[in-house]
C-alpha positions in Angstrom: 0.0 0.1 0.0 1.4 3.3 -1.0 1.9 6.3 1.4 -0.6 8.4 -0.6 -3.4 5.7 -0.2 -2.9 6.2 3.6 -3.9 9.9 3.3 -7.2 11.4 4.3 -9.8 13.3 2.4 -12.1 16.1 3.3 -14.4 14.2 5.8 -11.7 13.9 8.7 -11.3 17.5 8.5 -14.9 18.3 8.8 -15.6 15.6 11.4 -12.6 16.6 13.5 -13.6 20.3 13.5 -17.5 19.7 14.0 -16.9 17.2 16.7 -14.7 19.7 18.6 -17.1 22.6 18.0 -20.2 20.5 19.2 -18.4 19.3 22.2 -18.4 19.3 26.0 -19.4 22.9 26.4 -22.6 22.4 24.4 -23.8 19.7 26.9 -22.4 21.0 30.1 -22.4 24.8 30.0 -25.0 26.1 27.4 -27.8 25.7 29.9 -26.0 27.5 32.5 -25.1 30.3 30.0 -28.8 30.7 28.9 -30.0 30.6 32.6 -27.3 33.5 33.5 -27.6 35.8 30.5 -30.8 34.9 28.8 -31.5 34.2 25.1 -30.1 37.5 23.8 -27.1 37.2 26.0 -26.1 33.9 24.7 -26.8 35.0 21.2 -24.5 38.0 21.6 -21.9 35.5 22.8 -22.3 33.5 19.8 -22.2 36.6 17.4 -19.0 37.9 19.3 -17.3 34.5 19.4 -17.7 34.1 15.7 -16.5 37.6 15.0 -13.2 35.8 15.8 -13.8 32.1 14.6 -15.2 32.9 11.1 -12.4 35.3 10.1 -10.1 32.8 11.4 -11.7 29.9 9.4 -11.5 32.1 6.3 -7.9 33.2 7.0 -6.6 29.7 7.5 -8.6 28.5 4.4 -6.9 31.2 2.3 -3.4 30.4 3.6 -3.9 26.6 3.1 -4.9 27.2 -0.6 -1.8 29.1 -1.4 0.5 26.2 -0.7 0.7 22.8 0.9 0.4 23.2 4.6 2.8 20.8 6.1 2.7 18.9 9.3 1.9 21.0 12.4 -1.1 22.8 10.7 -1.6 26.2 12.6 2.0 26.3 13.7 3.4 25.6 10.2 1.3 28.6 8.8 2.3 30.9 11.8 5.9 30.1 11.8 6.3 30.4 8.1 4.7 33.7 8.1 6.1 35.4 11.2 9.5 33.6 11.1 10.7 30.6 13.1 11.6 32.5 16.3 8.2 34.2 16.7 6.3 31.2 15.2 8.1 28.8 17.9 6.9 31.3 20.5 3.3 31.1 19.4 3.6 27.5 18.7 4.7 26.6 22.3 1.5 28.4 23.4 -0.5 26.6 20.7 0.7 23.2 21.8 0.0 23.7 25.4 -3.5 24.8 24.6 -3.9 21.7 22.5 -2.5 19.4 25.2 -4.5 21.1 27.9 -7.7 20.6 25.6 -7.2 16.8 25.7 -7.3 17.1 29.6 -10.4 19.5 29.2 -12.3 17.0 27.2 -11.4 14.1 29.4 -12.7 16.0 32.5 -15.9 16.9 30.7 -16.3 13.2 29.6 -16.3 12.2 33.3 -19.5 14.4 33.8 -21.2 11.9 31.5 -21.4 9.6 34.6 -23.0 12.4 36.7 -25.8 10.1 37.5 -23.3 7.5 39.0 -21.8 10.3 41.1 -25.2 11.5 42.4 -26.4 7.9 43.2 -23.3 7.3 45.3 -23.7 10.7 47.0 -27.6 10.3 47.6 -27.7 6.6 48.5 -24.4 6.0 50.3 -23.4 9.6 51.2 -20.1 9.0 49.4 -18.5 11.7 47.3 -16.4 9.9 44.7 -13.6 11.9 43.2 -14.1 12.5 39.4 -10.5 11.4 38.9 -11.6 7.8 39.6 -13.1 7.9 36.1 -11.0 10.7 34.3 -7.6 9.2 35.1 -8.3 5.7 33.6 -10.1 7.2 30.6 -7.0 9.4 29.9 -4.8 6.3 30.3 -6.9 4.4 27.8 -7.0 7.3 25.4 -3.0 7.6 25.8 -2.6 4.0 25.0 -4.9 4.2 22.0 -3.1 7.0 20.4 0.4 5.9 21.2 -0.1 2.3 20.0 -2.6 2.9 17.1 -2.1 6.6 16.1 -4.2 8.7 14.1 -5.7 6.2 11.6 -7.6 4.6 14.6 -8.5 7.9 15.8 -10.1 9.0 12.6 -12.1 5.7 12.3 -13.4 6.4 15.8 -14.4 9.9 14.8 -17.1 8.6 12.4 -18.7 6.4 15.2 -18.7 9.2 17.9 -19.9 11.9 15.5 -22.8 9.7 14.6 -23.8 9.3 18.2 -23.4 13.1 18.8 -25.8 14.1 15.8 -28.4 11.5 17.1 -28.3 13.0 20.5 -28.8 16.6 19.1 -31.7 15.4 16.9 -33.4 13.8 19.8 -32.8 16.9 21.9 -34.7 19.0 19.2 -37.5 16.5 19.0 -37.9 16.4 22.7 -40.6 18.5 24.8 -41.1 19.5 28.4 -44.1 20.8 30.4 -42.4 24.3 30.5 -42.3 24.3 26.6 -46.1 23.9 26.6 -46.5 27.4 28.3 -43.4 29.0 27.3 -43.6 32.3 25.3 -41.2 33.3 22.5 -37.8 34.1 23.8 -37.5 37.6 22.3 -38.5 39.9 25.3 -36.3 42.3 26.9 -35.8 40.2 30.1 -33.8 37.6 28.0 -30.8 39.7 28.3 -29.6 39.9 32.0 -26.6 39.9 34.2 -24.5 41.7 31.8 -21.8 42.1 34.3 -21.1 38.5 34.0 -21.0 38.5 30.2 -17.3 38.0 29.8 -17.1 35.5 32.6 -19.6 33.4 30.8 -17.9 34.2 27.5 -14.7 32.7 28.7 -16.3 29.5 29.8 -18.4 29.2 26.5 -15.9 30.3 23.8 -14.1 26.9 23.6 -17.4 25.7 22.2 -16.9 27.7 19.0 -13.4 26.6 18.7 -12.2 23.6 16.8 -12.7 24.9 13.2 -8.8 24.7 12.9 -8.5 21.2 14.3 -8.6 19.6 11.0 -5.6 21.7 9.9 -3.5 19.7 12.3 -4.0 16.8 10.0 -2.6 18.7 7.1 0.5 16.5 6.7 -1.9 13.5 6.4 -4.2 14.8 3.9 -4.4 13.9 0.1 -5.4 17.4 -0.9 -5.0 19.9 1.9 -5.8 23.1 -0.4 -9.2 21.5 -1.1 -9.9 19.6 2.1 -9.0 22.3 4.7 -11.1 25.2 3.3 -14.1 23.1 2.5 -14.0 21.1 5.8 -13.1 24.2 8.0 -15.6 26.6 6.6 -18.5 24.1 6.6 -17.9 23.0 10.1 -17.7 26.6 11.4 -20.9 27.8 9.8 -22.8 24.6 10.6 -21.8 24.9 14.3 -22.8 28.5 14.4 -26.3 27.8 12.9 -26.8 24.9 15.3 -25.9 26.9 18.3 -28.4 29.5 17.6 -31.3 27.0 17.3 -30.0 25.1 20.5 -30.1 28.4 22.6 -33.6 29.0 21.3 -34.6 25.3 22.1 -33.1 25.7 25.7 -34.9 29.0 26.4 -38.4 27.6 25.5 -37.9 24.3 27.1 -36.6 25.1 30.7 -37.0 27.6 33.4 -34.1 29.9 34.5 -33.9 27.9 37.7 -33.7 24.6 35.9 -31.1 25.8 33.5 -28.9 27.0 36.4 -29.4 23.9 38.6 -29.0 21.2 36.2 -25.7 21.1 34.1 -27.2 18.3 31.9 -30.4 20.0 31.4 -30.5 19.0 27.8 -31.2 15.4 29.1 -34.4 16.7 30.6 -35.6 18.1 27.3 -34.3 15.2 24.8 -36.1 12.1 24.0 -34.8 9.3 26.2 -32.6 12.1 27.4 -31.2 10.4 30.6 -29.6 7.9 28.3 -28.9 9.7 25.1 -27.6 13.1 26.4 -24.9 11.4 28.7 -24.0 9.3 25.7 -23.8 12.3 23.4 -21.7 14.0 26.0 -19.4 11.1 26.2 -19.1 10.8 22.4 -18.5 14.5 21.9 -16.0 14.8 24.5 -14.3 11.6 23.4 -14.3 12.7 19.9 -12.9 16.1 20.9 -10.2 14.6 23.1 -9.3 12.3 20.1 -9.1 15.1 17.8 -6.9 17.2 20.2 -4.7 14.3 21.0 -4.0 13.8 17.3 -3.2 17.3 16.6 -1.2 18.3 19.6 1.7 15.8 19.0 1.9 16.9 15.4 2.3 20.4 16.5 5.1 19.4 19.1 6.8 17.3 16.4 6.8 20.3 14.0 8.3 22.5 16.7 11.0 19.9 17.2 11.7 19.6 13.5 12.3 23.4 13.5 14.8 23.1 16.5 12.5 25.1 18.7 14.0 23.5 21.9 17.6 24.3 23.2 18.7 20.6 23.1 19.5 18.8 19.9 18.8 15.5 21.8 15.4 16.7 22.8 14.5 18.0 19.3 15.7 14.7 17.8 13.7 12.6 20.4 10.5 14.4 20.0 10.6 14.5 16.3 11.1 10.7 16.1 8.3 8.9 14.4 7.2 5.3 14.4 8.6 3.7 11.2 5.5 1.4 10.8 2.9 4.2 10.4 4.9 7.5 10.7 3.1 8.5 13.8 4.9 11.1 16.2 5.1 8.6 19.0 7.3 10.4 21.4 5.5 13.7 20.9 2.3 11.8 21.9 4.0 10.7 25.0 4.8 14.2 25.9 1.2 15.4 25.1 -0.5 12.7 27.3 1.9 13.4 30.1 0.9 17.1 30.2 -2.8 16.1 29.9 -2.5 13.7 32.9 -1.4 16.6 35.0 -4.4 18.7 34.1 -6.8 15.9 34.4 -5.6 15.3 37.9 -5.9 18.9 38.9 -8.3 20.6 36.6 -11.8 21.9 36.7 -14.1 22.4 33.7 -14.7 26.2 34.1 -11.1 27.0 35.2 -9.6 25.0 32.2 -12.1 26.5 29.8 -11.0 30.0 30.6 -7.3 29.1 30.2 -7.9 27.5 26.9 -9.8 30.6 25.7 -6.8 32.9 26.3 -4.5 30.5 24.4 -7.1 30.3 21.5 -7.4 34.1 21.3 -3.6 34.3 20.8 -3.5 31.6 18.0 -6.7 32.9 16.2 -5.5 36.7 16.5 -2.2 35.5 15.0 -3.8 33.7 12.1 -6.1 36.8 11.4 -3.1 39.1 11.6 -1.2 36.8 9.0 -4.2 37.0 6.6 -4.6 40.7 6.9 -0.7 41.4 6.4 -0.8 39.0 3.3 -3.4 41.3 1.7 -0.8 44.1 1.6 2.5 42.6 2.0 2.4 39.1 0.3 5.1 38.1 -2.1 4.3 37.5 -5.8 4.1 33.8 -5.2 1.2 34.3 -2.8 -1.8 33.3 -5.0 -4.4 31.4 -3.0 -7.3 30.0 -4.7 -9.6 30.8 -1.8 -9.6 34.5 -0.8 -10.8 36.1 2.4 -11.3 39.9 2.8 -8.7 41.9 4.5 -11.3 43.8 6.7 -12.6 40.5 8.0 -9.1 39.4 9.0 -8.5 42.9 10.6 -11.8 42.5 12.5 -10.8 39.0 13.8 -7.5 40.2 15.0 -8.8 43.3 16.8 -11.7 41.4 18.4 -9.3 38.6 19.6 -7.1 41.2 21.4 -10.0 43.1 22.8 -11.8 40.0 24.2 -8.6 38.8 25.9 -8.4 41.9 28.0 -12.2 41.9 28.6 -12.0 38.4 29.9 -9.1 39.1 32.2 -6.8 42.1 32.0 -4.3 40.5 34.5 -4.4 37.1 32.7 -4.0 38.9 29.2 -0.8 40.9 30.6 0.5 37.6 32.0 0.0 35.9 28.8 1.8 38.7 27.0 4.6 38.7 29.5 5.1 34.9 29.1 5.0 35.0 25.3 7.6 37.7 25.5 9.9 35.7 27.8 9.5 32.6 25.7 10.5 34.6 22.7 13.4 36.2 24.2 14.7 32.7 25.3 14.1 31.1 22.0 15.7 34.2 20.3 18.8 33.9 22.7 19.7 30.3 21.6 18.8 30.9 18.1 20.6 34.3 17.5 21.5 33.2 13.9 17.7 33.1 13.0 17.2 36.8 12.4 14.2 36.0 10.5 11.8 38.8 11.4 9.5 37.8 8.6 9.4 39.4 5.2 5.7 39.7 5.7 6.1 42.5 8.0 8.7 44.3 5.8 6.7 43.8 2.8 3.6 45.4 4.4 5.6 48.2 5.6 7.3 48.7 2.3 3.8 48.8 0.7 2.5 51.2 3.1 5.5 53.5 2.8 5.3 53.4 -1.0 1.6 54.4 -0.9 2.3 57.2 1.6 5.2 58.5 -0.5 3.2 58.5 -3.8 0.3 60.3 -2.0 2.8 62.9 -0.6 4.3 63.4 -4.0 0.8 64.0 -5.6 0.0 66.6 -2.8 3.4 68.1 -2.9 2.4 71.0 -5.4 -0.8 71.5 -3.4 0.9 72.1 0.0 3.0 75.1 0.4 6.1 74.2 2.6 6.3 76.9 5.2 8.5 75.1 7.8 12.1 73.8 7.3 13.5 70.6 8.7 16.8 69.0 7.9 17.0 65.9 5.5 20.6 65.4 5.6 22.9 63.1 3.6 26.5 62.1 4.3 28.9 60.4 2.1 32.1 58.9 3.8 34.8 56.5 3.2 34.9 55.7 7.0 32.3 53.4 8.5 29.9 54.4 11.2 32.3 53.2 14.0 33.7 56.2 16.0 32.5 58.5 13.1 31.7 62.1 14.3 29.7 62.8 11.2 27.5 59.8 11.9 27.1 60.8 15.5 26.0 64.3 14.2 23.6 62.7 11.7 22.2 60.6 14.6 21.5 63.7 16.7 19.9 65.5 13.9 17.7 62.4 13.1 16.4 61.8 16.6 13.4 64.1 16.7 13.1 66.5 14.0 15.1 65.6 11.1 16.2 62.7 8.7 19.6 61.3 8.1 21.2 59.1 5.5 24.7 57.7 5.8 26.3 56.4 2.8 29.6 54.5 2.9 31.6 55.1 -0.3 33.3 52.3 -2.1 35.4 53.7 -5.0 35.5 51.5 -8.0 33.3 50.2 -10.7 30.2 48.2 -9.9 31.0 44.5 -10.2 30.3 41.3 -8.2 33.4 42.0 -6.2 32.5 45.5 -5.1 28.9 44.5 -4.5 30.1 41.5 -2.2 32.2 44.1 -0.4 29.3 46.5 -0.1 27.1 43.7 1.5 29.8 42.8 4.0 30.5 46.6 5.0 26.7 47.3 5.3 26.2 44.3 7.6 29.2 45.4 9.7 27.8 49.0 10.1 24.3 47.8 10.9 25.7 45.6 13.7 27.9 48.5 14.9 24.9 50.8 15.0 22.7 48.2 16.9 24.9 48.6 19.8 23.4 52.1 20.5 20.2 53.9 19.7 20.5 54.7 16.0 18.0 56.8 13.8 20.1 57.0 10.6 19.4 55.1 7.6 22.7 53.4 6.7 23.7 52.1 3.1 26.5 51.9 0.7 27.2 53.4 -2.6 29.6 52.2 -5.2 31.0 54.9 -7.6 34.2 55.4 -9.5 35.0 58.7 -7.7 33.9 60.9 -4.8 32.5 63.4 -7.2 30.4 61.0 -9.1 29.2 59.4 -5.8 28.0 62.9 -4.6 26.3 63.6 -7.9 24.5 60.3 -7.7 23.5 60.6 -4.0 22.1 64.3 -4.0 19.7 63.5 -6.8 17.7 60.8 -5.0 15.3 61.4 -2.1 16.0 60.7 1.4 14.8 57.6 3.4 11.5 59.4 4.4 10.7 60.3 0.8 11.5 63.9 1.6 14.1 65.6 -0.8 17.6 65.9 0.7 18.2 69.5 1.6 21.5 69.2 3.4 25.0 67.5 2.6 27.3 66.9 5.5 31.1 66.7 4.7 33.6 65.5 7.3 37.4 65.5 7.6 39.9 65.0 10.3 41.7 68.1 11.4 44.8 66.0 12.3 44.9 64.4 8.9 43.0 66.6 6.5 43.6 64.4 3.5 39.9 64.6 2.6 39.6 68.3 2.8 40.9 69.0 -0.8 38.1 66.9 -2.4 35.4 68.7 -0.2 36.5 72.1 -1.5 36.6 70.7 -5.1 32.9 69.5 -4.8 31.6 72.4 -2.7 30.3 74.2 -5.8 28.8 71.1 -7.3 26.6 70.6 -4.2 25.9 74.4 -3.9 24.5 74.4 -7.4 21.5 72.7 -6.1 19.1 73.7 -3.3 21.3 72.2 -0.5 22.6 73.6 2.8 26.2 72.5 3.3 28.0 71.4 6.6 31.6 70.7 6.9 32.4 68.8 10.1 36.1 69.2 11.2 36.6 66.4 13.5 39.2 66.7 16.3 41.2 63.9 18.0 40.1 65.6 21.2 37.2 64.1 23.1 34.1 65.8 22.5 32.8 67.0 25.8 29.4 68.0 24.5 28.1 68.7 28.2 30.5 71.8 27.8 28.0 73.5 25.5 27.5 74.4 21.9 29.0 77.6 20.9 27.5 79.4 17.9 29.6 82.1 16.3 27.8 84.8 14.2 29.7 87.5 12.2 27.8 90.8 11.4 28.6 90.2 7.7 27.4 86.6 7.9 23.8 86.7 9.1 22.4 84.4 6.4 23.9 81.5 8.2 22.9 82.6 11.6 19.4 81.2 11.7 20.4 77.8 10.3 23.1 77.4 13.0 20.6 78.2 15.8 18.1 75.8 14.3 20.6 73.0 13.9 21.7 73.5 17.6 18.1 73.5 18.8 17.5 70.2 16.8 20.7 68.6 18.2 19.6 69.5 21.7 16.6 67.2 21.2 18.7 64.1 21.5 18.9 62.6 25.0 22.6 62.6 25.2 22.6 66.4 25.1 19.8 67.1 27.6 22.3 68.9 29.9 23.9 70.9 27.2 23.3 74.6 26.8 23.7 76.9 23.6 25.7 80.1 23.8 25.7 82.5 20.9 28.6 84.9 20.2 28.0 87.8 17.9 31.2 89.3 16.6 30.8 92.8 15.3 32.5 96.2 15.2 31.9 99.0 17.8 29.3 100.8 15.6 27.3 97.6 15.1 26.9 96.8 18.9 23.6 98.2 19.6 22.0 97.0 16.3 23.2 93.4 16.9 21.8 93.5 20.6 18.5 94.4 19.2 18.4 91.8 16.5 19.5 89.0 19.0 16.9 90.2 21.6 14.2 90.1 19.0 15.3 86.6 17.8 15.1 85.3 21.3 11.7 86.7 21.9 10.1 85.8 18.6 11.8 82.6 17.9 10.9 80.8 21.2 14.3 79.1 21.2 15.7 77.6 24.6 18.3 80.5 24.6 18.2 83.2 27.3 19.6 86.7 26.9 22.4 86.0 29.3 23.7 83.2 26.8 24.1 85.7 24.1 27.3 87.7 24.1 28.3 90.5 21.8 31.9 90.8 21.1 33.6 93.8 19.7 36.3 93.2 17.1 39.1 95.2 16.2 41.3 95.1 13.1 44.2 93.9 15.0 42.5 90.7 16.3 41.0 88.2 13.9 37.7 86.5 14.4 39.5 83.1 14.4 41.7 84.2 17.4 38.7 85.4 19.3 36.8 81.9 18.7 40.0 80.1 19.8 40.1 82.0 23.1 36.4 81.9 23.9 35.5 78.3 22.7 38.6 76.2 23.5 36.6 74.0 26.0 33.4 74.0 24.1 31.8 70.6 23.2 30.8 71.6 19.6 31.5 74.9 17.9 29.3 76.1 14.9 30.9 78.7 12.5 29.3 80.3 9.3 30.8 79.4 5.9 30.4 81.4 2.8 30.9 80.3 -0.7 33.2 83.2 -1.6 35.5 82.2 1.2 35.8 78.8 -0.2 36.6 80.1 -3.7 39.3 82.5 -2.7 40.9 81.0 0.5 40.2 77.3 -0.2 42.0 75.3 2.5 42.9 78.3 4.6 39.2 78.8 5.2 39.3 76.0 7.7 42.9 76.8 9.0 43.6 78.6 12.4 41.3 76.4 14.7 44.0 73.9 15.7 43.6 74.4 19.5 39.7 73.9 19.3 37.7 70.7 19.4 35.1 69.6 16.9 33.8 72.4 14.6 30.8 72.3 12.3 31.0 74.9 9.5 27.6 75.9 8.3 26.6 77.3 4.9 23.0 78.1 4.5 21.6 78.2 0.8 19.1 80.7 2.0 18.1 82.3 5.2 15.9 80.2 7.3 12.9 81.6 9.1 12.7 81.0 12.9 8.9 81.3 13.9 
């Protein structure tokens, strides 16, 4: 017999899902729910619950028709969409929810013997622990799955689902004395105790889950792309419709007191209910337990195959299969061991609430994946079944909202636990930096649409305010690079920065390989501290051609670059000559130009920023002040102050004072009048000498730079500042407004 002939069709997907949907909660807690909240209250629970489950069913059906969903089902989808580390984090939670579900259904199965426990209590006054039945049942189930595997489980599904549907049909055919006099359940008093709504919701919600149970069999299906959507959607819709009619039937068949008092109230309504309803409960819980105990080991096996656990030996042991039937035998042992613990300790209501939280995490993740795929999917994502992006978004948002409504502390604890698991997995899988392309593609698409929209609106919107969008081209990497540090300060809050490492040469496989290596190195270096600069490389035959290329493209934010930053080392000014050569090239465009003269002296930025303004250089003053204010926005400079020095002749002192006073009052800059100093200059003492005397201990010095100075004095423009620290020479293309 071939392996393909052992594969399953659509029926097991539907039966696994519907038997889990129409399970223990239906028989044990729907009467309690109707008695507590009334007809409309439970209808609202059904509606709210299916705002999560229907989008999830559609999402998982869409994803499954794109490509073959391999073993692990939901985990496979999540991990291949979010990346292995994030996927493993959610997968661990998913596995525990499936393993705990096994225990939940076994505990619920025990309630089918309520008549036996009541008999002992009433006749012999003996309270027999539920575990007397639940633990042996769990042992039998474990033996069945470990020895016989999924094939026997699927065969058993046909039998138990048959009993389940017979019991439901007899329930609808049954009648009570109350039903003879009951009015239609559409009155206002059929919505009560709203304060308990989410408490009841947490207990009831597992009744709507199970539509993804069949996905866990994906590795055992002949045609998953057909079987999963058909079986999943059909089971979900069928379950929702049946629940509405069941709630209606309960409301017109039993009083509120009976609904609250008898957990197996369906047995008092159904024909031969004392036999058929416990039998239906036993069948539904057993089938659900079989479904969960088939799915959970496959999720665990898939986690181990992806090396989700820290030990190679553990991964190898868990992923091992039985050669005879390819069953994940060891993963089944782990699953039943966890289930045994919860069978021994568990309670139906408590376990149901825990499972609800796990389900919300899983279903929210699946809906988010579907939503992101509508915007950031790769070209190869072409599912034959399509959901709608707004349905997936609704499913994701409702999942998160309901988690916090059920229990905010539990939701926060769940989030904290998931974070710790992720950090641990990410720690021992550092090499798997696979933050999924799905996120990146979605962000790229969003950014593209925003940029196109802004470009279309650009001519319609008048730009009244200035903010820097700076670019720096350097043949030094980001490590200990003062220009990169300056860019980072500028980009922190108000500006945008792009740092390009220049590789001189022609574009070839060799230079491309070098560019990739250097880029990865710079990104790692920048990760060591807070970085707000976009880093990249540029390959060009010369410094001039690199500048010409770079200044023509927009910045990382889509905003046109309006500033170019050059940098040279004052101790070894080898780069200064080519800066001067290319100054006029950059100045021919609408660019402000900054030349950073880096000093080997340590930059003690806490000593303040000194701005030097000449009376004949006022066009650069506002840009220097604005840049200083922008730089001060960075946390590293929060204790730094700005001092302004205005150098002028004796006859210009009063005018300079008035202008600076007006600037401080109108510009709302963090500069006080006491930080503005007017310095009279004589012909005997040069401005450079004055700057050297006053700013020798300053952290950063800003000096105005004019084009004619570069033309006539060339390198001498930057000479004479040897005793000072780092200096930023600023040339403003046009005077900036300080409002």
